[in-house]
VOGU-3710 file (C-alpha; in Angstrom, 3 decimals, decimal comma):
1> mnriaantlk> -38,498/3,393/24,428  -37,736/6,831/23,054  -34,108/6,600/24,134  -33,643/3,227/22,402  -35,148/4,594/19,190  -32,878/7,655/19,319  -29,785/5,496/19,811  -30,850/3,216/16,968  -31,376/6,141/14,610  -28,001/7,628/15,566
11> tlrllpraal> -26,310/4,282/14,891  -28,068/3,895/11,559  -26,931/7,375/10,534  -23,323/6,489/11,346  -23,301/3,214/9,395  -22,904/4,715/5,878  -20,065/6,961/7,059  -18,315/4,033/8,757  -18,746/1,880/5,640  -17,293/4,614/3,438
21> ilivlaapvl> -14,250/5,011/5,695  -13,762/1,241/5,736  -13,902/1,065/1,927  -11,415/3,931/1,542  -8,992/2,267/3,952  -9,395/-1,212/2,465  -9,100/-0,243/-1,220  -5,271/-0,027/-1,367  -4,893/-3,266/0,564  -7,234/-5,073/-1,799
31> avpmmradag> -5,650/-3,522/-4,909  -2,123/-4,851/-4,223  -2,861/-8,546/-4,959  -4,676/-7,534/-8,140  -1,626/-5,605/-9,350  0,761/-8,462/-8,534  -1,397/-11,019/-10,343  -0,499/-9,549/-13,743  3,222/-10,351/-13,732  3,252/-11,275/-17,419
41> stieapalrk> 3,593/-7,687/-18,604  6,730/-6,917/-16,581  9,728/-5,991/-18,736  13,050/-6,630/-17,064  16,334/-5,051/-18,048  19,273/-7,310/-18,858  21,605/-8,031/-15,956  24,572/-5,691/-15,781  28,149/-6,906/-15,504  29,708/-6,348/-12,122
51> sgvgfvllvs> 32,848/-4,278/-12,526  33,791/-3,653/-8,884  33,647/0,140/-9,130  31,353/0,358/-6,107  33,953/-1,178/-3,798  36,657/1,197/-5,033  34,324/4,144/-4,559  33,425/2,980/-1,063  37,087/2,689/-0,009  37,998/6,058/-1,487
61> lqrg> 35,093/7,789/0,270  36,067/6,303/3,616  39,606/7,627/3,341  38,501/11,166/2,501
//
């Protein structure tokens, strides 16, 4: 009976530490949906005109 009581006490001492680690690991995962829910405050920049400079730059860098 002494061995069972010792194992139970050891397990009960580990439970708060395990719960703390679980909360620390789960907090970022649970925070992401809360951040995405508030999409009304997002300010978007106006769309830029495509001028084709990227393609010219790409071709010139490949030749060099």
